[in-house]
N, C-alpha and C positions, 0 to 999 in steps of 0.2 A: 592105513592104506598100504596095499602090498606093492612090491616092486616088479611084478610080472610085466612082460612086454604088452604094449597096447597104446592107448592114446591118453594124452593129458590135455583136456579141454580147458582153455584159459580165458578169463576175462579180467581186465583191469579198469578201474575208474581212476581218473586223473584230474589234476588241477587245471588242465588245458589240453591243447592238441599237439604241442611240439616240445619234446624233451630238450631240444636244442635251445629253446627259449626259457629254460629253467623250470619247465613244468615237471611235476613229479607224480608218482603213483600214490594214490590214497586208499586203494582197496584192491585186493586180489582174490579171485575165486578160481578154484581148480576142481574139475571133476575127472576121475579116472574111469576109463572104459577099457575092457579087454579087447582082444582082436575081433571078437564077434559083436562088439558094441554093447556088452552088458556093463552096467555101472558097478564098479568095485569099490568106490569110495569117493569122498569129497573133502575139501578143506578150504577155508577162507579166513581172511583177516582184514581189518582196517589197518592202514599204514600211516604212521605219523610222517608227513612230508617235510616237516621242519620249515614250513612256510604257510602262507594262507591257503585255503582250500579251493580257490578259484570259483567256478560256476556252481555254487551249492544248490541253486534252483534246479540244476540238471541232475546231479548225482544224489542230492538230498542227504549228504553226510554232515553230521553236526560236529563242530569243533570240540564240543564238550566230550564227545565219544572218543575223538582222536587223541585227546589228552592221555587216555589209557592204553593207546595202541603202540605196538613196537615200531621202530624205524625199519627201513628196508634192510639195513645192515643186520638188524636183529633176526630177520626172517630169511636172509639169503641162504643159509644152510638148509633150512626147511624146504625152500623152493628148489634147490638143487636135488634134494632127495625126491621130491615130488615129480620133477621133470626128467630125471636121469632114466635113460633106457626107453623113453616113450616118444611118440610122434606128437609134436605140438599142434593143437587145433584151436582155432578161434574164428569168430565172425569178424572179419577184417584183421587177418593174421598179421599183416605188416604193422598195423598200429600197435597191437598188444606186444608183439615181439620187439618192436622198436623201443617201446618204453622199458620193457624188462632188460633188454640188452644195455640200454643207456644206464639204468639203475645199477646193474652189475659193474659196468665200466667205471662208474663213480667210485666203486670200492676197489678198483684195480683188478677186477676179475673178468676173465674172458670166458664166455659160455657158448656152446654150439647151438644157438637158436637161429636157424636159417629158414627164411620163408619158403625156399624151394624144397626143403625137406620136411615141410609141414602141410597141413590141410586147412585151407581157408573156406569155411562154410559159405561165406558171402560169394566168393568166386565160383565155388562149385554149384551154387544155385542156378547159374546159367545152364548147367548140364542137367541137374535133377529137378529144378523148379523153374523152367524157362519163362513162365508167366509172372513170376513173383518179383516184387521190387527188391532192391539190394539190401535194405535195412533189415535188422534182426526181427523186428515186429512183423514186417510184411512177409518175410520168409516163413516165420512161425505160423502166421495166419493161413498161408497157402498150404502148409503141411499139416494143419490142424493140431498145432502144438501150443499148449497154454503158455502165456507169458504174463504172469502177475508179479508186479514189483520190478519192472524194467529199470535198468541202471543201478541195480544192486548186483555186485560182481558175481556172487554165487548164483543168483537167480538167472543172470544172463549166461553164465557158464553152463548151467543146467539146460537152458534152452538151446544153446549151441550144441551141447552133447546130444540132445534129442534130434536136432537136425542131422548130425552125423549118423546117428542110428537110422534115421529115415533114409539117408543116402545109401548106407550099407544094405538095408533091406531091399532097396530098389536094385542094387547091384548083384545081389545074391544069385548064384553061388560064387560069383567072382569076388576077389578082394582087390578093389581098385587101388589101394595104397600099400601094396606089399613091399615095394621098393623103399618107401618111406619108413615102414615098420622095420625093415632090415637096417636101414641107416640109423634109425633111432636107437636100436639095440647096440650098435657099434660105436656110437658117438662118445667121445671122451669128455667127461665132466670133471671139474675140479672137486677137491675134497674140502669142505668147509665145516666149521664147528656150528653147533646150534641146530642140528637137523631135526630136533624134536620140539622146536618152538611152537608155543600155543597161540592160536589165533584169537583175535578180539573182534566180536561182532557188533553191529549197530545196536544201540540201546543200552550199552554197558554203563553209561553215565547214570541213567535212571536206576539201574540195578545197584550200583556201587556207591553213588553219592546220595546219602540221606541228608536230612537237614544238617547244616554245618554245625549247629549248636551241639548236636549229639557227638561230634568229633572232638569237642573241647574237653580236656581232662576234668573229671569230677573230683578235684582235690579240695582241700579246705579253703573257703574264701578268706581274704585277708582283712578287708576293711570295707565300710559302707561305700566309699568312693575310692577305689584303688589308685595309687600313685601312677602317673603317666596314662591314665585312662583316656585322656583327650586324644592320644594317638590312635587308639582303637576307634573312638567315636568319629574322628575325622575320616578314617577309612570307611567306616560304616556309612557315613553320610554320602561319600562319593559313590559307594556301591549302590545306594538307593536312589541315585539321581534318575535312573530310568525305570523306577518301580519294579526292579527285578534284580536278584542277586545271581549273577552268572556263576558257573562252576569255578572259573578262575578267581573271581572275587571271593567266593566262599573259601577257597584254598588260602587266599591272602589273609582273610579274617582269622582263620584257624591258626595260621602261622604267626600273626601279630599277637594273638591272645597267648600263644605258647611262649613267645619271646618276652612278653611282658609279665609272664607268670600269673596270668588271670585264670582263675578257676571257673568252672561252668556257672556257679552261683554268682560270681563277680560279673560275668558277661550277661547273665539274665538281668541283673540289676541295671547294668548299663543300657540294655535294650529298653527297659522300662523308662529310664531317664530320657532316652532318645525319643521314645513315643510321647512322653509327657511334653517334651519341647515342641514336637510337631503339633500336638493338641493345643498348646499354649499359643503358638503362632496362628492357628486357625481361630482361636477365641479373641485374638488381639483387637479385631474390629467390632466385637460384640455379636457377630453372627457367624454360625458355622453352616456353610452351604452343604448341599447334598454331595457335591464333588469333594469338598474337604473331608466330609465324614467318610466317604468311600476311600479316600486316600489314607486316612488314619486307620481304617479297618484293614486295608491292604498292607500297610507298613507293619501292623501288629501281626498279621499272618506271616509275612516274610521273616519277621524276627522270631518266629516260633513261640509267640506268647499265647496264653489261653484266650478263647473266644471273647471273654468278658473284658479283656484288657483295654480295648479301644474305648468302650463306654466309661470305664473307670478313669482312663486318662483324661477324657473330656470333662468328666465331673470334677476331677481334681484340679483341672485348669482354672476353674472358677474360684478356687479357694487359695491357691498359692502359685507362685512362679517358680519353676524348677531351676536348678543350676544351669548356667549358660552352657549350651551345647554348641560346638563349632559347626557352622553350616556352610556349605559350598555355594558360592555365587559367581556367576559370570558378569563381567563388566564390559561396556562398549569398548571396542578396540582389542579385546582379547583374541589371541591366535587360536584357531581351531583347525585340526587336521582331519582327514577322512581316509578310510581304508575299506576295501571290499567292493563288490558289485551291488549297487543299490538301485531300487526301483526309480525309474526316471533318469538314471545316469548321475554320476558323481557331480558333474558340472551343475546340475540343477540344485543339488544340496549346497554346493559352494555359493551359488547365487543367493540361496535362502539365507545362508550365514551372513553374507554381505548386506543383504536387505535388513537384517536384524542388528546391524552395526558391529558385527564381528569380522575378523580378518581370516579368510581361508589361508592355510599354510600347506605347502606341498609335502613337508617332512615333519617328523616329530623331533622337537628340540626341547630343552629345559624351559623355554619360554612359552611353549604351547600349553594352553589351559585345559583343552578337552580334545579327545579323539572320538570321532563318530565312526562306528564300525558296523558293517552289515551283519556280522556275527560277533557278539561281545567276547566270545571265547577264542577268537581268531588267533592263529599262530603267526600272523604276518610280522615282518620286521618292525613295522610301525607300532604294532601292539606290544611287542617285546620291549621296545624302547619306552613306550608309555608306562608300562608296568614298572620298569626300572626307575623311571623318574617320579612315580607316584601320581601320574596324570589319569584322571577318570576316563573310562571308556563307556560310551552309551550307544544305544541303537539309533538308527535314523528316526524311528517313530518317537523315541523319547526326546531326541533333540528337537523335533518338530513341536512336541508339547512344551518344551522349555521356552521356545520362542513364540508359542501361541498361534501356530498355524496348522493347516491340514497336514497330516502325517505323510501324504503322498504328493510332493510337489510335481508340477508338470515337467515333463522332459524337455530337452532342448528343442 
């Protein structure tokens, strides 16, 4: 993107509504327009907020993607380059500039982002779209501007840029913001390193994170049952509690395999041992139900085993008992913590835990046995502690299955 004078149309997605309440930026989108309103470039990135992501149902950002994203400190230099010499524009400019100014202030950096020297397309709608509602979707509908993928920062920045172009066309040949353009050119910006920082877009986890088994080194296997294999199997059992291996759990499994010196062939053998134990447990009462069969097939798939592995494990379960595999079990009175925004409200899930003879706990300590998280990849403080203590993290739906109830408890 060039540095010519013009407009920088901004949109940020955040963990909440108030930076003063420790809410953070989680995505930034910027579109450059020249003085005439022509698009000259765009840039966007997810931002690791170093905390939980807040209302994910609104912005739709996955914590698995944010794992790959830079922090605000990492992109501060790039943002300075993108904003220097330009008029800031946004739909609800006070909100976006407030968050950006607060983020820069956290780094000890003062930036010349002032509402009175920018253009708010929401406020200007009263002048150019007097019948339109104040929200971005309503203004775009009134101006016949498409808005697909609302609450994606770059999508919303593009929409606000189109609104500004609409306002400029209605004003032609006048330039309604010539004073702001002049002030933007003269504004003094700090010099920061990292002006060429690369952005990270949504969906990066799916692109970069293949099956975790493929990330384990293919060195020579050591023994039929490697020493210390139980540490890997115990972690695997915890990861599979919710019938899903999250991105952070996959990272942990790869890390443990590396620290234990397990080769890929070692790990594949351990996966077959684990599947055999699951099949043996299903065979214990003499009947394998359809639900148990589906679970065995799902576990096989999650472990990266070939399609026939589930049937082979069930057949083998009739002939011999596999080596004992450590399995995770909750007991009445165990402490359970919760984090994130959950359907029905967190209080409803805490009541569910109490009804199942567990004890809801407000914080994560070494005595907590399970953390229930709205997003298993969450970056919340509770999740960081849980991972540090080796406490399993499961989704609310998985917790509901564990206690044998509907996955959507009624709200308060």
